[in-house]
C-alpha positions in Angstrom: -27.1 -46.6 -37.2 -28.0 -43.3 -34.5 -25.3 -40.8 -34.7 -27.3 -38.5 -32.1 -27.7 -41.9 -30.0 -24.2 -42.8 -30.5 -22.9 -39.3 -29.0 -25.6 -40.0 -25.9 -23.6 -42.6 -25.1 -20.2 -40.6 -24.5 -21.7 -37.1 -23.6 -24.7 -36.8 -20.7 -26.0 -33.9 -22.4 -25.6 -32.6 -26.1 -25.8 -28.6 -27.3 -26.8 -27.6 -30.4 -26.5 -24.3 -32.1 -28.5 -20.7 -31.9 -30.3 -19.1 -34.9 -29.1 -19.1 -38.3 -31.1 -16.1 -39.1 -29.4 -13.7 -36.4 -25.8 -14.4 -38.3 -27.3 -14.5 -41.6 -28.4 -11.0 -41.1 -25.5 -9.9 -39.5 -23.6 -10.8 -42.9 -25.8 -8.8 -45.0 -29.1 -11.2 -45.5 -31.6 -9.1 -46.6 -35.4 -9.7 -45.6 -37.5 -11.5 -47.4 -34.6 -13.1 -49.9 -34.7 -16.5 -49.5 -31.3 -17.7 -46.7 -31.2 -21.3 -48.7 -29.8 -19.4 -52.2 -26.5 -18.3 -49.9 -25.8 -22.3 -49.8 -24.9 -22.2 -53.0 -24.4 -18.3 -53.8 -22.2 -17.6 -50.5 -21.7 -21.0 -49.4 -18.4 -19.9 -47.3 -20.4 -17.5 -45.2 -22.6 -20.6 -44.1 -19.4 -22.2 -43.4 -18.3 -19.6 -41.6 -22.0 -19.6 -39.9 -21.6 -22.9 -38.9 -18.1 -23.3 -37.7 -18.6 -19.9 -35.2 -21.4 -22.5 -33.7 -18.6 -25.4 -33.5 -16.0 -23.1 -32.1 -18.2 -22.1 -29.7 -18.8 -25.9 -28.2 -22.3 -26.9 -30.3 -22.4 -30.9 -30.8 -25.2 -30.3 -33.4 -25.2 -27.9 -36.4 -28.9 -27.3 -38.2 -28.2 -26.9 -42.0 -29.5 -23.9 -43.5 -32.3 -25.0 -45.1 -35.8 -24.0 -42.7 -37.6 -22.9 -45.5 -36.3 -25.3 -48.1 -39.5 -27.0 -48.9 -41.3 -26.5 -52.2 -44.2 -25.0 -50.0 -41.9 -22.1 -48.8 -39.6 -21.9 -51.9 -41.9 -21.6 -54.2 -42.8 -17.9 -52.6 -39.3 -17.0 -54.5 -40.3 -18.9 -57.6 -37.4 -21.7 -56.3 -39.9 -24.9 -55.9 -37.9 -26.4 -59.4 -34.8 -25.7 -57.6 -35.9 -27.9 -53.9 -33.5 -30.8 -54.3 -29.9 -28.8 -55.2 -30.5 -26.1 -52.6 -31.0 -28.8 -49.8 -28.7 -30.6 -51.4 -26.1 -27.8 -51.1 -27.1 -26.9 -47.4 -25.9 -30.2 -46.0 -23.6 -30.2 -47.9 -22.0 -27.1 -46.5 -23.1 -28.1 -43.3 -21.0 -31.3 -43.7 -17.9 -29.1 -44.8 -17.9 -27.3 -41.5 -18.5 -30.2 -39.3 -16.0 -32.5 -41.1 -13.3 -29.4 -40.5 -13.0 -30.4 -36.7 -11.5 -33.7 -35.4 -14.4 -33.8 -32.8 -18.2 -35.1 -34.2 -20.2 -32.8 -34.9 -23.6 -33.6 -36.1 -25.4 -32.4 -39.5 -28.9 -32.1 -38.4 -30.9 -31.4 -42.0 -33.6 -28.9 -40.7 -36.7 -29.1 -42.2 -39.5 -26.0 -41.1 -43.0 -26.3 -41.4 -45.0 -25.7 -44.8 -46.7 -22.4 -44.1 -49.6 -24.4 -45.2 -52.7 -25.4 -43.4 -53.7 -28.7 -43.1 -57.1 -29.8 -44.6 -59.9 -29.4 -43.7 -58.5 -25.6 -42.8 -56.5 -25.4 -45.7 -55.6 -27.2 -49.1 -52.7 -28.9 -47.5 -53.5 -32.9 -47.5 -50.8 -35.3 -46.0 -50.1 -36.7 -49.5 -49.4 -33.8 -50.9 -47.2 -32.8 -47.6 -45.3 -35.7 -47.5 -44.7 -35.4 -51.0 -42.9 -32.1 -50.4 -41.1 -33.3 -47.6 -39.8 -36.4 -49.3 -38.2 -34.1 -51.8 -36.5 -32.1 -49.0 -35.6 -35.1 -47.1 -33.8 -36.7 -50.3 -32.0 -33.6 -50.7 -30.7 -33.5 -47.5 -29.7 -37.0 -47.5 -27.8 -36.3 -51.1 -25.6 -33.7 -49.3 -24.5 -35.5 -46.3 -26.6 -34.9 -43.5 -26.4 -37.3 -40.4 -30.2 -36.9 -39.8 -33.3 -35.1 -40.5 -34.7 -32.3 -37.9 -38.5 -31.3 -38.6 -38.7 -27.7 -36.1 -41.1 -25.3 -35.4 -44.2 -27.1 -36.4 -47.5 -26.5 -34.9 -49.8 -29.2 -36.5 -49.7 -33.0 -35.0 -50.6 -33.7 -38.5 -47.9 -32.3 -40.6 -45.3 -33.8 -38.2 -46.3 -37.1 -39.0 -46.4 -36.0 -42.6 -43.4 -34.8 -43.0 -42.0 -38.1 -41.1 -43.7 -40.4 -43.7 -42.3 -38.2 -46.6 -38.6 -38.3 -45.2 -38.9 -42.3 -44.3 -39.9 -42.7 -48.4 -36.5 -41.2 -49.7 -33.9 -42.3 -47.0 -33.5 -44.0 -43.3 -31.9 -41.0 -41.6 -32.7 -40.9 -37.9 -35.5 -38.0 -37.2 -35.9 -35.6 -34.5 -38.8 -33.6 -34.2 -39.8 -30.6 -32.0 -43.1 -28.5 -32.0 -43.2 -24.6 -31.3 -45.4 -24.1 -28.2 -46.0 -20.2 -28.9 -50.4 -19.7 -27.4 -50.9 -19.9 -24.4 -48.6 -23.4 -24.0 -50.1 -24.5 -26.9 -49.1 -24.5 -29.9 -50.7 -22.7 -32.9 -53.0 -25.6 -33.9 -53.8 -26.3 -30.2 -51.2 -29.3 -29.3 -49.9 -29.1 -25.9 -46.8 -30.8 -24.7 -48.3 -33.6 -23.3 -50.4 -34.7 -26.1 -47.2 -34.2 -28.6 -45.3 -36.5 -26.5 -48.3 -39.2 -26.5 -48.3 -39.1 -30.2 -44.6 -38.8 -31.1 -43.0 -40.5 -28.6 -44.7 -43.8 -30.4 -43.1 -42.9 -34.0 -39.8 -44.2 -33.6 -38.1 -40.7 -33.8 -34.6 -40.3 -32.4 -35.6 -37.5 -30.5 -38.4 -34.7 -29.9 -39.2 -31.9 -28.4 -39.8 -28.2 -28.5 -38.1 -24.8 -30.2 -38.7 -21.7 -31.0 -41.9 -20.6 -29.1 -43.2 -17.6 -27.3 -41.1 -17.3 -24.2 -38.9 -19.2 -22.8 -40.9 -20.1 -19.6 -43.3 -21.9 -21.6 -41.6 -23.6 -23.5 -39.9 -24.7 -20.7 -43.3 -26.0 -18.9 -43.9 -27.5 -22.4 -40.8 -29.6 -22.7 -41.2 -30.4 -19.0 -44.6 -32.4 -20.3 -43.5 -34.0 -23.2 -40.2 -35.1 -21.3 -43.2 -36.9 -18.7 -44.9 -38.6 -21.7 -41.4 -39.3 -23.8 -40.4 -42.6 -21.8 -36.9 -43.6 -23.3 -37.0 -41.1 -26.4 -34.2 -37.8 -25.7 -35.5 -34.5 -25.3 -34.3 -31.6 -27.2 -34.8 -27.8 -26.1 -34.1 -25.1 -28.7 -35.7 -22.2 -26.9 -35.6 -18.5 -28.2 -32.9 -16.4 -26.0 -35.4 -14.3 -24.1 -38.6 -12.2 -26.0 -38.6 -10.5 -29.0 -38.5 -6.8 -29.0 -37.9 -3.6 -31.4 -35.4 -0.9 -31.1 -36.3 1.6 -33.9 -36.4 -0.6 -36.8 -34.2 -2.8 -35.4 -35.4 -6.6 -34.0 -33.7 -7.7 -30.9 -34.1 -10.6 -28.3 -34.1 -9.6 -24.6 -31.8 -12.7 -23.6 -28.4 -12.1 -22.6 -25.8 -15.3 -22.5 -26.4 -15.4 -19.0 -30.3 -15.6 -19.2 -29.7 -19.1 -21.7 -27.2 -20.4 -19.2 -29.8 -20.0 -16.7 -32.0 -21.6 -19.1 -29.7 -24.5 -19.5 -29.0 -25.5 -16.5 -32.7 -25.6 -15.3 -33.4 -27.9 -18.1 -30.4 -30.2 -17.6 -32.0 -30.4 -14.3 -35.2 -31.3 -15.6 -33.7 -34.7 -17.1 -33.4 -32.6 -21.2 -30.4 -34.1 -23.0 -30.5 -32.0 -25.8 -30.1 -28.5 -25.8 -29.5 -25.1 -27.6 -31.0 -21.8 -29.0 -33.7 -20.8 -31.2 -34.5 -16.9 -32.3 -31.9 -14.4 -31.5 -29.3 -16.8 -29.8 -26.3 -16.0 -31.4 -22.5 -17.7 -30.7 -21.9 -15.8 -27.4 -25.0 -17.4 -26.4 -24.0 -20.8 -27.4 -20.2 -20.6 -26.0 -21.5 -19.2 -22.5 -24.3 -22.1 -22.6 -20.9 -24.4 -23.1 -19.4 -23.3 -20.1 -22.1 -24.1 -18.3 -22.7 -27.5 -19.2 -18.9 -28.4 -19.1 -18.8 -27.0 -15.2 -16.7 -24.2 -15.9 -19.2 -21.9 -14.6 -21.9 -22.1 -12.1 -25.1 -21.0 -13.8 -26.4 -17.8 -12.9 -29.5 -18.1 -10.6 -31.7 -16.0 -13.5 -35.7 -16.3 -14.2 -36.4 -16.8 -17.8 -38.3 -14.0 -19.5 -42.0 -15.5 -19.5 -45.3 -13.9 -19.7 -45.2 -10.1 -19.1 -42.4 -10.7 -16.5 -39.5 -8.9 -18.6 -35.9 -10.5 -17.0 -35.4 -7.8 -14.2 -31.4 -8.8 -14.2 -30.1 -9.2 -18.4 -27.0 -9.0 -17.9 -27.0 -11.6 -14.5 -23.7 -9.2 -13.4 -22.4 -10.4 -10.3 -24.1 -13.9 -10.2 -21.7 -16.0 -12.0 -18.8 -17.7 -10.6 -16.0 -19.1 -12.1 -14.9 -23.3 -10.6 -12.4 -25.5 -11.6 -13.1 -27.7 -14.9 -14.4 -30.6 -14.6 -12.4 -33.7 -15.1 -12.7 -34.9 -19.3 
């Protein structure tokens, strides 16, 4: 059973959610605190975040478990609570998804370990697989529909995470990498190399998320699309480019910027689209309108290297049109 493919049979494209951190910081999360603890301490806040994205039009929500592996939780002395925290993350995601009548997929987020694989670091394929197996089991026990390995830089770590997940669950798996260094991941992986290796692993979908800027993420995703064969492709780019305004970090991408990005990706044949860092409910709501044909996407180039967006609000460029028949 593959809920992602089942939903793609009903719709030609799916909308993912936006950033979890953006919403949690707005609700009082302090930098340096583990967001995974909110799944237990303040679950209603997490449900509220998920419902915000669902109400904005997301077909897929990612659980609040990005840093839920033992490697990341060890930074907060929570390494003995991996199963508990991940089960809770999936459970609150399930609660939000089941509160609406339409189908919403709950994807168990599994972020990078933060460690380097040998020989550059001490992480081995086995130790990596064991850690991700524990996280995957918690997410499955909490009711996740699938697993979502994301923001990876190393193909070896992706493969170890997949191996671990398959040791403890039979859930479908998606995997995305982050292209943030001149069109490559931090470990030098190109979109083409990612496609060549990931497309052979029997995954539900592959693609890119986060990254240095929209332009480079789109270029990497198009490389992945060219080599993915029949495997659906994901893009979950950041909302523009990060910048500091005083002590506050914000992103340059307006909802109009993300709407234009969605249209370019749809034109390129990408079927699963959302937003990563800096993407909030208003971005997702605008993207939903573009995807549904309620509005024409504004003609705005994506912010790229040394090229700030020249019209972040898309003033005067967005025209409303009649909603397409369902």
